[in-house]
C-alpha positions in Angstrom: 15.6 -9.9 6.2 17.9 -8.1 3.7 20.4 -5.3 4.1 19.8 -3.5 0.7 21.8 -0.3 1.2 24.8 0.4 3.5 26.4 3.8 3.4 28.9 5.7 5.6 32.5 7.5 5.7 33.8 10.1 3.5 37.2 8.8 2.2 38.7 5.3 1.9 41.5 6.1 4.0 39.5 7.6 6.9 37.8 5.5 9.7 34.1 6.3 9.2 32.4 8.3 11.9 29.0 6.9 11.0 27.3 3.9 9.2 23.8 3.9 7.8 22.1 0.7 6.7 18.7 0.1 5.1 17.2 -3.1 6.0 14.1 -4.7 4.4 12.4 -7.1 6.8 9.6 -9.3 5.4 7.2 -11.1 7.9 4.6 -13.6 7.5 1.2 -13.4 9.6 1.8 -14.2 13.2 5.4 -13.0 13.3 5.9 -9.7 14.6 8.6 -7.3 13.5 8.7 -5.8 17.1 10.6 -9.1 17.9 13.3 -8.2 15.2 13.6 -4.6 16.5 13.8 -5.8 20.2 16.7 -8.3 19.3 18.7 -5.8 17.6 18.3 -3.1 20.5 19.2 -5.7 23.1 22.4 -6.6 21.3 23.3 -3.2 20.0 21.8 -0.6 22.4 23.6 2.5 20.6 21.9 1.6 17.1 19.2 4.0 16.2 16.3 2.4 14.5 13.7 4.3 12.4 10.9 2.0 11.1 8.3 2.2 8.4 6.0 -0.7 8.7 3.7 -2.6 6.2 1.5 -5.2 7.4 1.8 -8.6 5.6 -1.1 -9.7 3.3 -3.5 -12.1 4.8 -6.8 -13.2 3.8 -8.6 -15.8 5.5 -8.4 -19.3 3.5 -12.0 -19.9 4.0 -13.1 -16.6 2.6 -15.4 -17.1 -0.4 -13.0 -15.5 -2.8 -10.2 -18.0 -1.6 -12.6 -20.9 -2.0 -13.4 -19.9 -5.4 -9.8 -19.6 -6.5 -9.1 -23.0 -5.1 -12.0 -24.5 -7.0 -10.4 -23.0 -10.2 -7.1 -24.6 -9.4 -5.4 -21.5 -7.9 -4.1 -22.5 -4.6 -3.3 -20.0 -1.8 0.3 -19.5 -1.2 2.7 -17.5 0.8 5.6 -15.3 -0.7 8.3 -13.3 0.7 7.5 -10.0 -1.2 5.3 -7.0 -0.4 2.4 -5.6 -2.8 0.0 -3.0 -2.3 -2.9 -5.6 -1.5 -1.6 -5.7 2.0 -2.8 -2.2 2.7 -6.4 -3.5 1.6 -6.1 -6.4 3.9 -4.8 -4.4 6.9 -7.9 -2.3 6.7 -10.3 -5.4 6.7 -10.8 -5.6 3.0 -10.2 -9.3 1.7 -7.5 -9.0 -1.0 -5.2 -11.2 -3.0 -2.0 -10.9 -5.2 -2.5 -12.7 -8.4 -0.9 -12.6 -11.9 0.6 -14.6 -14.6 4.3 -15.7 -14.9 6.9 -16.5 -12.6 7.5 -14.4 -9.6 11.3 -15.1 -10.2 11.0 -12.9 -13.3 9.0 -10.1 -11.8 10.3 -6.8 -10.4 14.0 -7.7 -11.7 16.2 -5.6 -13.9 15.0 -7.9 -16.9 11.6 -8.5 -15.9 9.6 -10.1 -18.6 6.5 -12.3 -19.3 6.4 -14.9 -21.9 3.5 -14.7 -24.4 2.3 -18.2 -23.3 2.2 -16.9 -19.6 0.4 -13.7 -20.8 -2.3 -15.9 -22.7 -2.7 -18.4 -19.8 -3.0 -15.5 -17.3 -5.7 -13.9 -19.5 -7.5 -17.1 -19.7 -7.1 -17.7 -16.1 -8.6 -14.1 -15.2 -11.5 -14.7 -17.5 -12.3 -18.0 -16.0 -12.1 -16.2 -12.6 -14.4 -13.3 -13.6 -16.9 -15.6 -15.3 -17.0 -17.7 -11.9 -18.1 -14.5 -10.1 -21.5 -14.3 -11.7 
């Protein structure tokens, strides 16, 4: 749970008549966002909540694509971020999020990928695609 944007008020010397916060809540399979919303409403009934939902990405670890990845040394993992693959998974299409480099460097102001990670990623994708035959 991360409060990413908070805004309100009109001047520094005037008590604000409103406050708006945008909160990003990331959940893992089995955890329901409704639990968070209910807890906020119970503690702060006057708070207005407008939600947009995205389901977490989950592909059955026993799915053949997951088994193949595991056999190639690419283990399944959980991550506290959203990706568009969750939209496919939500509709019943098995999906994965996979890429080279460190997630710590991805989607940051100074996002980068080392040449070595790029080359290793290309080889990993080639190995995966050849194994699909």
